[in-house]
Backbone bond lengths (Angstrom), bond angles and torsions (degrees), N, CA, C in turn:
res aa  C-N    CA-C-N  psi(-1)  N-CA   C-N-CA  omega(-1)  CA-C   N-CA-C  phi
1 M - - - 1.378 - - 1.448 110.57 -
2 G 1.295 122.06 -10.91 1.481 127.77 170.96 1.539 116.83 57.21
3 N 1.385 111.19 -100.27 1.483 119.33 -176.76 1.591 115.97 -88.01
4 F 1.351 112.74 3.19 1.394 117.66 -178.07 1.540 119.57 -121.13
5 R 1.270 118.64 141.89 1.507 117.26 -177.80 1.526 112.27 -99.24
6 Y 1.413 112.16 -10.95 1.447 112.69 174.61 1.560 108.15 -153.64
7 I 1.295 118.08 134.45 1.436 126.45 179.36 1.439 111.73 -142.29
8 T 1.378 120.17 135.27 1.373 121.20 175.47 1.530 110.41 -148.78
9 N 1.231 116.99 152.14 1.481 122.99 178.69 1.545 102.32 -147.41
10 R 1.325 114.43 105.44 1.510 118.71 -174.03 1.610 110.89 -132.94
11 T 1.292 108.75 148.44 1.472 114.57 172.78 1.530 108.97 -93.37
12 L 1.402 113.44 150.47 1.435 119.27 -176.47 1.543 113.07 -122.33
13 A 1.252 117.48 149.70 1.426 124.54 175.38 1.512 110.51 -95.90
14 D 1.439 117.72 151.81 1.475 116.09 -178.54 1.520 105.44 -87.35
15 K 1.298 116.61 -167.50 1.548 123.05 175.18 1.404 114.94 -58.62
16 K 1.355 119.05 -37.87 1.395 124.65 -178.47 1.492 116.83 -78.48
17 G 1.389 114.42 -3.54 1.515 120.74 -179.74 1.460 114.35 91.05
18 N 1.299 123.25 2.23 1.471 125.35 177.75 1.503 107.99 -62.95
19 E 1.288 114.75 110.72 1.502 116.54 177.69 1.514 113.30 -69.97
20 D 1.265 115.16 154.96 1.504 126.25 175.88 1.501 109.40 63.59
21 S 1.317 117.81 29.94 1.461 119.65 174.10 1.580 115.45 -74.81
22 G 1.240 110.40 -30.71 1.438 117.71 -176.86 1.527 113.02 -141.52
23 R 1.275 115.58 -178.58 1.570 115.58 178.19 1.552 107.52 -157.80
24 V 1.408 116.53 161.00 1.352 127.76 175.77 1.457 107.05 -134.56
25 R 1.411 117.67 130.93 1.466 122.02 173.78 1.533 99.00 -126.57
26 M 1.450 114.90 124.26 1.432 118.47 -177.01 1.555 105.65 -140.91
27 M 1.349 114.23 153.12 1.497 120.17 173.07 1.512 105.86 -150.78
28 V 1.438 111.05 153.05 1.398 120.08 176.17 1.523 106.80 -132.75
29 R 1.352 115.38 123.91 1.427 121.83 -176.10 1.500 109.54 -74.99
30 N 1.351 113.73 151.34 1.531 115.08 172.33 1.361 114.44 -60.61
31 G 1.296 118.30 135.85 1.505 123.87 178.26 1.636 109.67 84.05
32 S 1.289 116.26 8.69 1.497 117.90 -178.01 1.572 108.72 -126.80
33 D 1.354 116.73 150.84 1.362 121.86 175.72 1.517 111.88 -112.26
34 I 1.337 115.55 19.27 1.462 120.91 -176.91 1.594 107.76 -111.53
35 A 1.304 115.96 129.10 1.450 125.11 -178.24 1.562 100.65 -93.32
36 E 1.306 116.58 138.03 1.381 127.08 178.56 1.548 111.54 -129.88
37 G 1.388 119.68 150.23 1.447 115.44 -176.35 1.418 109.22 160.01
38 D 1.301 115.92 -157.41 1.474 124.69 173.64 1.533 110.82 -151.90
39 Y 1.386 110.34 172.46 1.554 116.75 -176.47 1.528 106.82 -151.85
40 L 1.358 110.03 159.66 1.474 119.48 169.08 1.498 103.40 -126.95
41 C 1.410 114.54 114.90 1.437 122.75 -175.97 1.681 109.88 -58.52
42 P 1.234 117.07 130.25 1.473 115.62 178.03 1.501 115.10 -75.28
43 E 1.395 115.81 -14.98 1.508 121.06 178.32 1.471 114.03 -90.83
44 C 1.354 119.48 -48.74 1.518 120.80 -170.57 1.558 106.50 -114.65
45 H 1.298 120.51 -4.06 1.443 122.66 -178.87 1.521 116.68 61.25
46 H 1.303 115.00 29.06 1.464 123.53 177.87 1.463 106.06 -82.31
47 T 1.267 120.31 141.43 1.421 123.23 173.90 1.530 111.59 -112.13
48 G 1.345 112.91 129.52 1.493 117.73 -177.64 1.567 108.79 -136.68
49 K 1.299 110.22 178.98 1.415 122.81 176.23 1.574 112.24 -104.36
50 I 1.383 115.43 149.56 1.434 123.46 177.93 1.422 110.47 -107.61
51 H 1.295 118.64 127.39 1.481 121.71 172.68 1.468 104.76 -151.79
52 Q 1.331 119.82 89.08 1.487 122.47 -171.60 1.503 106.63 -149.04
53 L 1.386 111.84 165.03 1.515 121.17 175.80 1.433 110.69 -60.98
54 F 1.267 121.22 130.06 1.561 124.34 178.93 1.503 110.33 -84.62
55 K 1.281 112.44 111.59 1.531 118.94 176.88 1.606 108.48 -144.90
56 R 1.270 117.52 157.45 1.384 121.10 174.00 1.488 114.93 -101.88
57 P 1.273 120.65 144.32 1.421 129.15 -4.46 1.393 112.71 -67.40
58 I 1.389 122.10 145.63 1.353 125.60 174.88 1.435 113.75 -72.60
59 I 1.332 116.88 126.50 1.464 122.89 175.57 1.458 110.56 -135.81
60 V 1.349 113.19 123.83 1.500 118.07 177.02 1.504 105.58 -108.85
61 K 1.287 120.48 135.57 1.445 123.64 176.66 1.536 112.19 -107.61
62 C 1.239 113.70 126.62 1.519 119.59 178.70 1.478 107.57 -59.94
63 G 1.377 114.94 135.45 1.524 120.46 179.21 1.524 111.54 -79.59
64 K 1.221 117.54 -13.74 1.531 121.44 176.60 1.429 120.24 -95.88
65 C 1.423 118.36 -52.54 1.402 118.92 179.84 1.487 113.34 -112.30
66 G 1.397 116.97 1.71 1.441 114.14 174.69 1.509 118.78 81.13
67 Y 1.293 118.19 0.44 1.513 123.80 177.95 1.468 110.19 -61.37
68 S 1.248 115.59 130.45 1.469 121.71 175.27 1.514 112.65 -92.46
69 M 1.393 114.78 116.73 1.474 121.13 -179.14 1.523 106.98 -100.10
70 R 1.309 115.64 106.12 1.511 125.00 179.24 1.506 109.34 -90.06
71 L 1.331 115.81 122.37 1.525 121.77 174.21 1.498 110.23 -91.25
72 P 1.255 120.30 111.53 1.501 121.71 178.08 1.495 106.36 -71.07
73 R 1.379 113.56 162.72 1.461 120.10 177.64 1.490 107.55 -77.46
74 L 1.273 118.04 141.21 1.420 121.94 -179.25 1.575 115.45 -93.06
75 K 1.343 113.51 -2.65 1.400 122.60 -177.77 1.667 105.23 -57.77
76 G 1.293 113.41 129.75 1.557 117.24 178.79 1.540 111.70 86.52
77 K 1.259 117.81 -15.00 1.567 118.72 -176.28 1.589 108.81 -74.48
78 A 1.308 115.16 -43.84 1.443 124.15 -176.96 1.488 110.81 -81.61
79 K 1.402 114.32 122.19 1.447 116.52 -178.51 1.509 110.16 -124.40
């Protein structure tokens, strides 16, 4: 991960459960508390930039429709 303390690239489902309707790509640099990246909203398909304080749970809000994209922890999912 080099210069980053957190990196994620995830696909998201919409409210109807359609998988791969949206995505979030986010990274946090070492020594920083700011998350940067971009998203594709699974509801309205708006693309936007992420520049927000990094805290858990990670929630990214769509700038167009206001849909909250919550990224669950992956701990324990991979086996």
